[in-house]
LUMGUDO-505047 format. One record per residue (C-alpha): x, y, z. Coordinates in nm, 2 decimals. Last residue first. Layout:
BEGIN
DRENLUM     px     py     pz
DRENLUM      X      Y      Z
...
This chain:
BEGIN
DRENLUM     px     py     pz
DRENLUM  -0.93   0.79   2.99
DRENLUM  -1.14   0.81   2.68
DRENLUM  -1.44   0.59   2.61
DRENLUM  -1.58   0.59   2.26
DRENLUM  -1.93   0.49   2.16
DRENLUM  -1.89   0.38   1.80
DRENLUM  -2.07   0.58   1.53
DRENLUM  -2.00   0.51   1.17
DRENLUM  -2.01   0.81   0.95
DRENLUM  -2.22   1.01   0.71
DRENLUM  -2.14   1.38   0.65
DRENLUM  -2.42   1.63   0.69
DRENLUM  -2.28   1.92   0.89
DRENLUM  -2.37   1.74   1.22
DRENLUM  -2.15   1.45   1.10
DRENLUM  -1.87   1.69   1.03
DRENLUM  -1.90   1.83   1.38
DRENLUM  -1.88   1.48   1.52
DRENLUM  -1.55   1.42   1.34
DRENLUM  -1.41   1.74   1.49
DRENLUM  -1.53   1.64   1.83
DRENLUM  -1.37   1.29   1.78
DRENLUM  -1.04   1.45   1.68
DRENLUM  -1.04   1.67   1.99
DRENLUM  -1.12   1.37   2.21
DRENLUM  -0.84   1.17   2.05
DRENLUM  -0.57   1.42   2.16
DRENLUM  -0.26   1.46   1.95
DRENLUM  -0.47   1.59   1.66
DRENLUM  -0.46   1.57   1.28
DRENLUM  -0.70   1.75   1.04
DRENLUM  -0.84   1.73   0.69
DRENLUM  -0.71   1.39   0.58
DRENLUM  -0.86   1.34   0.23
DRENLUM  -0.94   0.99   0.11
DRENLUM  -0.99   0.91  -0.26
DRENLUM  -1.04   0.58  -0.44
DRENLUM  -1.33   0.42  -0.25
DRENLUM  -1.45   0.08  -0.38
DRENLUM  -1.68   0.02  -0.08
DRENLUM  -1.54  -0.28   0.10
DRENLUM  -1.18  -0.30  -0.03
DRENLUM  -1.13   0.08  -0.05
DRENLUM  -1.28   0.16   0.28
DRENLUM  -1.07  -0.11   0.45
DRENLUM  -0.76   0.01   0.27
DRENLUM  -0.83   0.37   0.38
DRENLUM  -0.85   0.25   0.74
DRENLUM  -0.50   0.09   0.71
DRENLUM  -0.36   0.41   0.56
DRENLUM  -0.53   0.63   0.83
DRENLUM  -0.40   0.44   1.13
DRENLUM  -0.49   0.67   1.43
DRENLUM  -0.84   0.70   1.28
DRENLUM  -1.12   0.94   1.24
DRENLUM  -1.43   0.94   1.02
DRENLUM  -1.63   1.14   0.77
DRENLUM  -1.83   1.01   0.47
DRENLUM  -1.97   1.21   0.18
DRENLUM  -1.97   0.91  -0.05
DRENLUM  -1.70   1.02  -0.31
DRENLUM  -1.56   1.28  -0.08
DRENLUM  -1.43   1.03   0.17
DRENLUM  -1.34   1.25   0.46
DRENLUM  -1.07   1.23   0.72
DRENLUM  -1.00   1.32   1.09
DRENLUM  -0.65   1.19   1.19
DRENLUM  -0.55   1.10   1.54
DRENLUM  -0.18   1.13   1.59
DRENLUM   0.09   0.90   1.72
DRENLUM   0.25   0.85   1.38
DRENLUM   0.09   0.52   1.27
DRENLUM   0.03   0.57   0.90
DRENLUM   0.03   0.19   0.83
DRENLUM   0.34   0.23   0.62
DRENLUM   0.49   0.47   0.87
DRENLUM   0.45   0.22   1.15
DRENLUM   0.58  -0.06   0.93
DRENLUM   0.90   0.14   0.88
DRENLUM   1.09   0.36   0.64
DRENLUM   0.81   0.39   0.38
DRENLUM   0.80   0.39   0.00
DRENLUM   0.92   0.04  -0.08
DRENLUM   0.82  -0.07  -0.43
DRENLUM   1.16  -0.17  -0.57
DRENLUM   1.28  -0.33  -0.24
DRENLUM   1.58  -0.24  -0.03
DRENLUM   1.54   0.14  -0.05
DRENLUM   1.79   0.31   0.18
DRENLUM   1.63   0.55   0.43
DRENLUM   1.57   0.93   0.46
DRENLUM   1.30   1.04   0.71
DRENLUM   1.01   1.24   0.56
DRENLUM   0.76   1.11   0.81
DRENLUM   0.49   0.96   0.59
DRENLUM   0.62   0.93   0.23
DRENLUM   0.97   0.82   0.36
DRENLUM   1.24   0.99   0.16
DRENLUM   1.47   0.79  -0.06
DRENLUM   1.84   0.69  -0.05
DRENLUM   1.90   0.45  -0.34
DRENLUM   2.02   0.09  -0.26
DRENLUM   1.77  -0.06  -0.50
DRENLUM   1.70   0.14  -0.81
DRENLUM   1.38   0.35  -0.85
DRENLUM   1.17   0.30  -1.16
DRENLUM   1.06   0.52  -1.45
DRENLUM   1.39   0.72  -1.45
DRENLUM   1.49   0.60  -1.80
DRENLUM   1.79   0.42  -1.65
DRENLUM   1.57   0.25  -1.39
DRENLUM   1.32   0.14  -1.65
DRENLUM   1.60   0.00  -1.88
DRENLUM   1.75  -0.19  -1.58
DRENLUM   1.41  -0.35  -1.52
DRENLUM   1.36  -0.44  -1.89
DRENLUM   1.70  -0.61  -1.90
DRENLUM   1.61  -0.80  -1.58
DRENLUM   1.28  -0.92  -1.73
DRENLUM   1.46  -1.03  -2.05
DRENLUM   1.72  -1.23  -1.85
DRENLUM   1.44  -1.38  -1.63
DRENLUM   1.25  -1.50  -1.95
DRENLUM   1.57  -1.64  -2.10
DRENLUM   1.65  -1.84  -1.79
DRENLUM   1.29  -1.96  -1.75
DRENLUM   1.29  -2.07  -2.11
DRENLUM   1.61  -2.28  -2.07
DRENLUM   1.50  -2.42  -1.73
DRENLUM   1.15  -2.54  -1.86
DRENLUM   0.87  -2.31  -1.77
DRENLUM   0.55  -2.31  -1.56
DRENLUM   0.63  -2.47  -1.22
DRENLUM   0.32  -2.46  -1.01
DRENLUM   0.28  -2.84  -1.00
DRENLUM   0.60  -2.88  -0.79
DRENLUM   0.89  -3.12  -0.82
DRENLUM   0.91  -3.08  -1.20
DRENLUM   0.99  -3.31  -1.49
DRENLUM   0.97  -3.12  -1.82
DRENLUM   0.75  -3.16  -2.14
DRENLUM   0.84  -2.90  -2.41
DRENLUM   0.57  -2.66  -2.50
DRENLUM   0.81  -2.38  -2.59
DRENLUM   0.66  -2.10  -2.37
DRENLUM   0.42  -2.24  -2.12
DRENLUM   0.65  -2.54  -2.06
DRENLUM   0.44  -2.86  -2.02
DRENLUM   0.45  -3.03  -1.68
DRENLUM   0.55  -3.38  -1.57
DRENLUM   0.54  -3.47  -1.20
DRENLUM   0.81  -3.58  -0.96
């Protein structure tokens, strides 16, 4: 057991873990206030309640929300895995690329280059067609990363 100081009232409290920040009374009051604000946001329409039927942002399938920030019905939809090859552009840096996981690819661009916008301009069932479209964009002046692709 260690002794910590409550971040709200300053009272010294015994704790099992060093990451504890509040005494039990302050934590209870803080959680109660947080729940009250959450219910208010739902009632005002600024937040979605758990258990609501919502539409997946990728495939359009209806599912029951089990977490307040959930927008997708499955991990495949969250990553943008829909069996298609997407050709996209990043207008901020005039970059063109293709991916079968566009959301994951966007996150890579966002974290490395600070990109905020990605526009999917075409989707194909065949990777060769997507690659040809991407190559055409490079010919037209878009930057891109070249990887020699081998198709079966």
